[in-house]
C-alpha positions as CSV (number, residue, x, y, z in Angstrom):
1,M,61.3,-4.8,-30.5
2,T,58.3,-5.6,-31.4
3,T,57.1,-1.9,-32.0
4,V,60.5,-1.2,-34.3
5,F,59.7,-4.5,-36.5
6,N,56.4,-3.4,-37.0
7,F,58.0,0.2,-38.1
8,L,60.2,-1.5,-40.8
9,L,57.4,-3.8,-41.8
10,N,55.0,-0.7,-42.6
11,H,57.5,1.3,-44.1
12,L,58.5,-1.7,-46.6
13,Y,54.9,-2.8,-47.5
14,A,54.8,1.5,-48.4
15,A,57.5,1.3,-50.3
16,L,57.1,-1.9,-51.8
17,I,53.6,-0.4,-52.9
18,V,54.8,2.9,-54.5
19,F,57.7,0.9,-56.0
20,A,55.0,-1.3,-57.9
21,V,53.2,1.3,-58.6
22,S,55.9,3.6,-60.3
23,A,57.5,0.8,-62.0
24,A,54.1,-0.3,-63.7
25,A,53.2,3.3,-65.2
26,A,56.8,3.3,-66.4
27,S,56.0,0.1,-68.0
28,L,53.6,2.1,-69.9
29,F,56.4,3.8,-71.7
30,T,59.3,1.9,-71.1
31,K,60.4,-2.2,-72.0
32,S,63.3,-1.4,-70.1
33,A,64.0,-3.4,-66.7
34,A,66.6,-1.3,-66.1
35,W,64.8,2.4,-66.4
36,R,61.1,0.4,-64.7
37,V,63.8,0.5,-61.3
38,A,64.5,3.8,-62.1
39,A,61.1,5.0,-62.3
40,G,60.3,2.9,-59.3
41,I,62.7,4.1,-57.6
42,A,62.0,7.9,-58.3
43,G,58.5,6.8,-57.4
44,V,59.4,6.5,-53.3
45,L,62.1,8.8,-53.4
46,A,59.6,11.6,-54.7
47,C,56.8,10.3,-51.7
48,L,60.0,10.8,-48.9
49,S,60.1,14.3,-50.7
50,I,56.4,15.5,-50.8
51,P,55.5,17.4,-47.2
52,I,52.0,16.8,-46.4
53,L,50.6,18.5,-43.2
54,G,54.2,18.4,-41.5
55,R,54.6,15.1,-42.9
56,S,55.9,13.5,-46.5
57,L,53.3,11.7,-48.7
58,F,55.8,8.2,-47.6
59,E,55.1,8.2,-44.0
60,W,51.3,9.1,-44.2
61,A,51.1,6.1,-46.5
62,A,52.6,3.7,-44.3
63,S,50.5,4.4,-41.9
64,A,48.0,4.0,-44.3
65,V,49.0,0.4,-44.7
66,E,49.9,-0.7,-41.5
67,R,51.7,-3.8,-40.9
68,P,51.7,-6.6,-43.8
69,S,50.9,-10.1,-43.6
70,P,53.3,-12.5,-44.6
71,P,50.9,-13.6,-47.9
72,G,50.5,-9.9,-48.5
73,L,54.0,-9.2,-48.3
74,L,55.0,-11.8,-50.7
75,L,52.2,-10.3,-52.8
76,L,53.7,-7.3,-53.7
77,V,57.2,-9.2,-53.8
78,V,56.6,-10.8,-57.0
79,L,53.9,-8.0,-58.4
80,A,57.3,-5.5,-57.9
81,I,59.1,-7.8,-59.8
82,S,56.6,-8.6,-62.1
83,A,56.4,-5.0,-62.9
84,T,60.5,-4.3,-63.5
85,T,60.4,-7.2,-65.5
86,G,57.2,-6.9,-67.3
87,R,56.4,-11.0,-66.4
88,H,52.6,-11.7,-66.8
89,V,52.1,-13.4,-63.5
90,E,48.4,-14.0,-64.0
91,T,50.0,-16.9,-66.2
92,S,51.3,-18.4,-63.2
93,A,49.2,-21.4,-61.4
94,E,50.7,-20.4,-57.7
95,F,49.6,-16.4,-58.2
96,R,46.3,-17.7,-58.9
97,F,45.9,-19.6,-56.5
98,G,47.5,-17.6,-53.9
99,T,45.5,-14.2,-54.7
100,L,41.7,-16.5,-54.8
101,M,42.6,-17.7,-51.3
102,I,43.5,-13.8,-50.4
103,A,40.3,-13.0,-51.9
104,L,37.9,-15.4,-50.8
105,A,39.3,-14.9,-47.5
106,G,38.5,-11.2,-47.9
107,L,35.1,-11.8,-48.4
108,V,34.5,-13.9,-45.4
109,L,36.5,-11.5,-42.7
110,Y,35.7,-7.8,-43.8
111,P,32.3,-8.0,-44.6
112,A,31.6,-9.5,-41.4
113,S,33.9,-7.4,-39.0
114,V,32.4,-4.1,-40.7
115,G,28.6,-5.5,-39.4
116,F,27.4,-6.1,-42.8
117,L,26.8,-9.9,-40.7
118,D,24.9,-10.9,-38.3
119,Y,28.6,-13.0,-36.7
120,D,31.9,-10.9,-36.4
121,T,34.1,-13.4,-38.2
122,Y,37.5,-11.7,-37.2
123,A,36.7,-13.6,-33.0
124,L,37.4,-16.9,-35.0
125,G,41.1,-15.7,-35.4
126,Y,41.2,-15.2,-31.1
127,S,39.8,-18.8,-30.6
128,G,38.5,-21.7,-32.3
129,Y,39.8,-24.6,-34.7
130,L,38.0,-23.6,-37.5
131,L,40.5,-20.8,-39.1
132,P,43.6,-22.6,-38.0
133,I,41.5,-26.3,-39.7
134,A,41.2,-23.9,-42.9
135,I,44.3,-22.6,-43.2
136,A,45.7,-26.1,-42.6
137,L,43.7,-27.3,-45.5
138,I,45.1,-24.6,-48.0
139,L,48.4,-25.1,-46.7
140,A,48.3,-28.5,-47.0
141,Y,47.3,-28.0,-50.9
142,A,49.6,-25.5,-51.6
143,V,52.4,-28.3,-50.4
144,Y,50.8,-30.5,-52.5
145,R,50.6,-28.6,-55.7
146,G,54.2,-27.7,-54.8
147,Y,53.4,-24.1,-54.4
148,L,56.4,-23.5,-52.2
149,L,56.2,-20.0,-52.2
150,T,52.7,-19.6,-50.7
151,A,53.6,-22.4,-48.3
152,L,56.5,-20.6,-47.2
153,A,54.7,-16.8,-46.9
154,L,51.7,-19.1,-44.5
155,N,54.1,-21.1,-42.3
156,V,55.7,-17.4,-41.8
157,A,52.4,-16.1,-40.9
158,I,51.9,-19.0,-38.2
159,G,55.4,-18.8,-36.8
160,L,55.0,-15.1,-36.1
161,F,51.4,-15.5,-34.3
162,L,52.7,-18.6,-32.2
163,A,55.8,-16.4,-31.9
164,S,53.4,-13.3,-30.7
165,A,56.0,-11.2,-32.6
166,G,53.2,-8.7,-33.1
167,L,51.0,-6.4,-32.3
168,S,47.8,-8.3,-32.2
169,F,46.8,-12.0,-30.8
170,N,44.5,-12.5,-33.8
171,L,45.4,-15.0,-36.5
172,W,43.6,-13.4,-39.0
173,D,45.9,-10.1,-38.5
174,Y,48.7,-12.9,-39.7
175,V,47.3,-14.1,-42.8
176,M,45.5,-11.4,-44.2
177,D,45.8,-8.0,-44.6
178,P,43.5,-5.2,-46.6
179,V,46.0,-4.2,-48.8
180,A,46.7,-7.4,-50.2
181,W,42.6,-8.1,-49.7
182,I,42.2,-5.2,-52.3
183,I,45.3,-6.3,-54.7
184,A,44.3,-10.0,-55.0
185,T,40.4,-9.1,-55.4
186,G,41.1,-6.4,-58.2
187,T,43.3,-8.9,-59.9
188,W,40.3,-12.0,-59.6
189,I,38.2,-9.1,-61.3
190,A,40.9,-8.8,-64.0
191,I,40.9,-12.2,-64.6
192,A,37.4,-12.5,-64.7
193,I,36.8,-9.8,-67.3
194,S,39.2,-10.8,-69.4
195,F,37.8,-14.4,-69.2
196,L,34.4,-12.7,-70.6
197,V,36.2,-10.6,-73.6
198,V,38.1,-13.6,-74.8
199,R,34.7,-15.7,-74.7
200,F,32.5,-12.7,-76.1
201,N,35.1,-12.6,-79.0
202,T,35.6,-16.1,-79.7
203,A,31.4,-16.0,-79.7
204,K,31.4,-13.4,-82.5
205,V,34.4,-15.2,-84.5
206,L,32.1,-18.6,-84.5
207,A,28.8,-16.5,-85.1
208,R,30.0,-14.9,-88.8
209,A,31.6,-18.4,-89.6
């Protein structure tokens, strides 16, 4: 049952990625939500039909992304909806908070896990109280601010970990995944660039006044 569950999640994650990218690409040419949805579906079907070394491109994508974390899955769902509706999710305080937490958590986890730091922070997910306390604080703040989707994603992640619903026994694997970290980090790089551009343009206008 767990193997089937992971298989379905892996393929759902890959489908959401392809759908969101295809819909976002279509948004460059049309404002119609229906056409964007059609482009997203067409992207998924195209990936399913393109063979590479005996497997479809979609199968390669599913094996590359592996199982998503609940926060990562929620992030992809939000981005897929944004790509089809054209809504700028970066204006949402909850979206900025959630992506910032994922980006910061990834900075704590991934550089250490590949040897850039002396201590492997991935080990914190097996035992100890530091990671659970950090997650509890983030969850408490999300509830306090009314970020219900963020709180729901974290609660689902904790529940799946306690139920041993995945192949991993490490808490990190239920609250983080590399795809979510890349997306969250890219989001905050884009936000930072936009902020700097606005500040630079404002400074230029003030200098001319």
